[in-house]
C-alpha positions, 0 to 999 in steps of 0.5 A: 757251549761248543768250540766255535762259541768259545773261540768267538768269545775269546775274539770278543774279549780280545777286541773289547780290551777287557783284561779278564772275563769269567763266565760260569754256566751249569757245567762250564766255567770259562776264564779268559785273561789278556794282557798288554803287548806280551799276551798271557795264555787264555785258559778255558776250564770246562767241568764235565759231569764227572766234576774233573777240570780240564784246562786248554790253551788256544793255539798261538796262531788264534791269538795272532790272527785277532788283531788282523781284522782290526787293521783291515777294519781301520782302513775301511773306517777311514773310507767310510768316514769320507762323507762326513769329511766332505761336509764338516757339519755332519755328525757321525754316530759311532758304535759304543760296543762291539757286536752285530748291528741290526736296523730293525727291532725284529725281522718282520718289523720296519727299520728304526730309521731310513735315509731322510728321516728326521731324528731327535736326540734319544731316538733309537737308531738301531740295536747292536747284539752283543753276547745275546743282549740287544742294546739300543743305540740312541741318537746323540743329536737331532737332525736328518739321517744322511747316510746308513753306513753299516749293512743290516746284520753285519758285525761292528767294532767299537767306535765304528761309524754307523750313521751320518746325521745332518744336525741343521 
């Protein structure tokens, strides 16, 4: 596990709202703890082959930068919700998790749904990859897909609008 993967894990945990996450793999043990307003340091323990324990504290700057994307994304969320505000009968399907949005089950297959497709409650609309796990996102309502808000292979946040469905 390299430094970039660890930094991505720290960002993921910070955005998820979890207070503590522990990850143990062969020779690596990582514990990430977050607090409320007053943030506690994040500790990373790496056990090299010799068995010595190394503790690192990430720079304060990294912790301060984590909330900034949330502020930017919340303003983009407001803009992306305008289609459902124009027509209050539309239902917005939102992301239940943080991860990477994929419209297709694999690169060589067709998209789960396209604009104009009719879906039933429980139909798979997309998958979201979070920490190497692919989570199928199912439709909460039956209706017609009016708009796909997120581009394929884009990062998404919790509660971010993904699709607009006309339930009529």
